[in-house]
N, C-alpha and C positions, 0 to 999 in steps of 0.2 A: 669549671670545675676541673678537677683533678681526672686524670685518664686511665682506665683501667688497661694493664697490658695485657697482650696475648704473648705467652710463652712461646719461644724461638726452640728450633732444633737444637739437640744438643751440641753437634757438631759446628755452629756455629757462635756458639757460646761460650767458646774460651777466650780469655784474654791474656796475652802475654807481655811479661813486662819488658819495655825495650829499654828504657832509662828510668835510674830517678833524679831528683833534682833536690840537692839539699841547700841551693842559694835563693835568686830571686824567682820570682812564682812565672811560669811559663804561661803562654797564651797562645800563640801559631805555631805550627808545623805544617812541613812540607816534604817531599821525596822526591829526587831527581829521578830522570829516566835511568840514570846508571846505580839509582839505591842511593845517594848521598841523602842524609838527614839534616835539615836545618830547622830551627828554632829561635823563637824571640819572646824577649823578654821588656815587655812596656816600662819607661821611667814612671811608676805610678804611685812611688814610696819607700818601696822594697832599694835597697842599695845596688845598683845594676853597675855593674864596670862595662859590659857591651850589651848593646840590646839587640845584635845580631849574632846570631851563632851556629857553627856548624858542631853535629854531634858525630864524636868519633869515637869508638872503644869506650862508651860510656860516660863521655867527660866532654865539654862544651869549649869550644875555641872561636874567640871574635872573628867574624867572617865579615868582610871579606880581609879585612884585618883589623887590627887592634886600633891604627889612626883612624880607620871610616867613622869609629864607635864612638871617637870623643866630641861631643857638641862643641862646637866652636861658637860660640853666641854672635860672633862677628860674621861668620859664613853658614847662616842655618841650613843653606840651601846644600851644602856640601860636603854635611855631615849629617847620620843618622843619630835623630834625637830620640824618638821612642816607637820603634816599631811594635804595631799591633797585628798586623797580617804578614804573611811571608809567602808566596805561591809561585810554584813552578810551572812556566806555562807552556802549551802543546809543543814548542821549538826546544824546550830543555832550556828556559831561561828563568832565573831567578829574580821576582818584584819582592821590592819590599815597602810596604805602607806605611808610610812613617806621619804620624797624627802630629807631629812638630809640638806636643803640649809635654814638657818634662815637668812630670809630677804637678798636674794641673794648672803650671804656672802661663800666664799668657802665650799665644802662640805669637812667635817672631814671622817677620814676614819671610816667605820662602821655606819656613820650616814644614807644612802641609805639602807632601809630595808623594810619588811613585819612583821608585828608585831600581832601574835594572842592573843587572847582573850578569854577567860572561861567567859563564862556569867550568868553561876551559881554560879560561884567562884568569879567572877569580880576580875580576875587576870591574867596579862601575862604567858602565857605558853609557848608561841613559838616565837623565833625573828629568820628571815631568814635575814642576811646581803648579800647584794649581790658584789661579787670580782669585782674589778675594770675594767674587759675585759665585763663585762655585764652591770652594770651601771657605766656609763663612767663618766669622769669630767664633761661633759657637759650635762647628763643626766636629765631629768625633770620625773620622776616616776607621770603618770597623775592620770589611774584609773585601776582598776584591775576586775577581773572576774575568776569564780572558775566551775572546773568540778571534783567533788570527786571520779567519777569512773575510772578516769584513773591511772595506775601507782599502788603502793602498799598503797596510801593514798590521791590520786586525785594531780590536777595539778591546778597551777594559773596562767592568761595570762594578761599582765600587758604593756600599751601604756607606751612609750617614748616620750613625745613632745616637747622635745626640742629645743629652738629657737636660739642655738647656734653650734649644732653640730648636727650629722647624728638620725635620728628618727626610730623606729623599733618597736617590739614587744618583749619581756621578758617573757621566760617559766620559771616556776617554778614548781620543783618538791617537793610537800609538806613532801614526806617520809624523803628523803635524805639531801632536802633545795639545791640542786643544782639547779642551774640555766643558762641560754643561749640565748643568742638573736637571734632573726628569722627576716625578713623582713629589714634588716641592711642596713640603707639607701635606700630603695626602693623607687620607686617613688610614690606608693598609700600611704607612711606615709610621704610623707613629703606636707610642704605648697606649695600651687597652684600656679605658676609663675602667675600674675599681679592679684590676687584675690584683691576685694577692696570691703569688705562689706560696706553696706550704714545702722546704727544703729543710729534709732531717728532723720532720715532724715540728716545725717552728715556722710562723709565717715570716716570710723577708720581706724588710722593710728597710730603707736607710733610716738607720739610727747613729746619728752623731754625739760625740762627747756630750754637747751641748744644744739642745735645738729640739724642734716638734719632730716627730716622725714622720716621714713623707714615702707616699709608695713608691716603687720602680719605676722611673723614665725614659727607662731604654728602648729607643726604636731601632728603626729596621737595620737587624743586626745580623742574622744569617743568611748566607748568599748561596745559589748554587744554579749552573746554568744544564738545561735539559740536554739530551745525548744528540738531539739533532741540531741543538743549538737556537731554537725557536723560543722557549720560554725561560724568563731566568726567574727562578725561585727566591725567597725571599720572607723575612718574619722580623718582627719587632722581639725582643730580647722580652719586653714585658707584654706578653699576649701570648696564647696558645692558637692561634691560628694561622695557618700558611697561605701566601700569595702566589701570583704570579705575573706577570707582565710580558707583553709582544719583545722578542730583542729587537725586531724589525722597526716597531714605533721609538723604543729609547734610542737605534741608532740613527732616525729621520730627521734631523735638526729642521726640517719642513715643518714639521707637524706641530701642533699647538699641545701645552700640556694637557688640556681638556681631548684632544684626540688619543693622546699617549693614555691619559687614566681609562679611557673607555675599551682598552685593550685589559686593563686588570682581571683577574680572577679570583676569588675567594674559594679557596681548596678546603674549607670548614678547620675544624678544630684536628689538632695534632698530639697536642701537650705541648709543655712547656720546652722552648727550644733557646739554644744558645747558637753551637755551627751547624752548619747545613754540608753536604758535599752530593754530587752524583757519579754516576757510574755508565761505563758504556753500553749497559744493556737499559737503560731509561729508566733506571730506580733512582729513589731521593734517599741520602740518608740525614736522619735527624737525630740529635743529642735530644736527652731529656732528663733534665737536671731536677728535676720534683722527684724523678724515680731511680735516680744513680743509671739511665738505659741509654741505647741507641737503637734506636727505630731503623725500619726501612718502609721506605711507600713504593708501591709497585704501580707501574704506566696506568692499572685500573682503579688505582685510589685506595685500594686496601693497604693494611700495616699490618708489618709483622715485628717482635723484638728481637733483635738480632744477640742482645745482651742486656742482663741485668745482672750488675753486681756492686757490693757496698762499696770497693773501691773507686768506683766512677765517681767521686767527690766532686760535682761540679763539672761533666765532661763540657768539653769546650770546643776546642777545634778540629776538625776530622779533615784527613787526606788520605786518598786512594790511590796506592802506588801500583805500578809497571807489574809488580809480581803479584799481584791479587791479593794487596793487605790492605786495610780498614786501619788506620793511625787514628788515635786519641786522645789529647791533652786531658789530663786531669786535675785540676790547680786549686779546688777549694777556695773560690772565686768568693763564697757565699760566707764564708768565715772571715772574709778581711774586716779590720776594725771600724768603717764608715756603717756597718750593718750590724755593729755590737756594744754600741756606745762606747766606742774607741778601743775596746778590749779584741786582740786581734788572737782567733781562734783557730786560727790554721796551725797545723802540725805537720812538718816534713818529714818524709819529703814528699813532692807532688811526683805525679806518674805522667810517663808516656807508656801507652799502651799499643798493641796492636793484636788484630783476630783476621784468619783467613776471610777471605770472600770470592764468589765466583764470578769476578768481574774486574775490570780494570778501568783506568781514570777515562775523561771525557777530553777527546785529544779533536780542538778544532781548529783543523790546518790543513 
């Protein structure tokens, strides 16, 4: 059922326009410790000259350079194909999560990967390619969070939001490059049966130009790590529920899938969300795409509405900056042709907004 929102203090209810986008649809955003802003443009169908960009003075520039953004079918592990998420880690390194799926085409071997970029040198310094039993042919790598205290060089945690196959969480050892699946096809990672969101007053379903209407099938999507690094929060996009799992359990390869699943908590309804984020005061931020809003969950489980604004047409990715701002991409995802019998209802520009908050990012290092 739809959620009734509680109004937020007016001091936190003001959105500042950071950038307007008149080209392809943006999805991910992150801000470095020094204030550099990066965005990504997955190759979903729009003409995309570069899938990863730095935002400077209101304009986007290919990052780390144009060559890195040129898809080479003969070397899929060496080029950025379709970046879905871009995140700065606690050590101020940039990581690009590459789905390897250009315009829904088959995924080339080596295309599904996590790419690390040194922001001081603006160079790719690490590429972790996922094996076929971790990133499946149906996998859609959606979003990523980091805890650099774990293992020899830290760990990454990635949501698989596939609409075609099993969902789950992918764990990556950043030292060895090893990766493994957790909560594989677990109910908490899957689309909720019978879920029907109402967006801009209309039921949102997949409506192809030809063929039957189908409900949304997107699984585990939003992800956030708690301030103490003990819990990983996540939610299917096609659901209104919030879940978390023990990070200790995810990271321990010795545990069985059943033992990991025993640590899952269902935190109840929170509204329909895409992106999640956390802050260093133990709060979780949640987009609410049915109500053009951003909510904040306190450690005691209560929610407040930080902002509700008609311009937040599908609030997607969230990012907390060192100077205590919350950034959000609004990209009109629900207006894409696939939801409207082939008609593109998006109206440019897309937006990057920010708003002041009273906390900084979670830095587990």
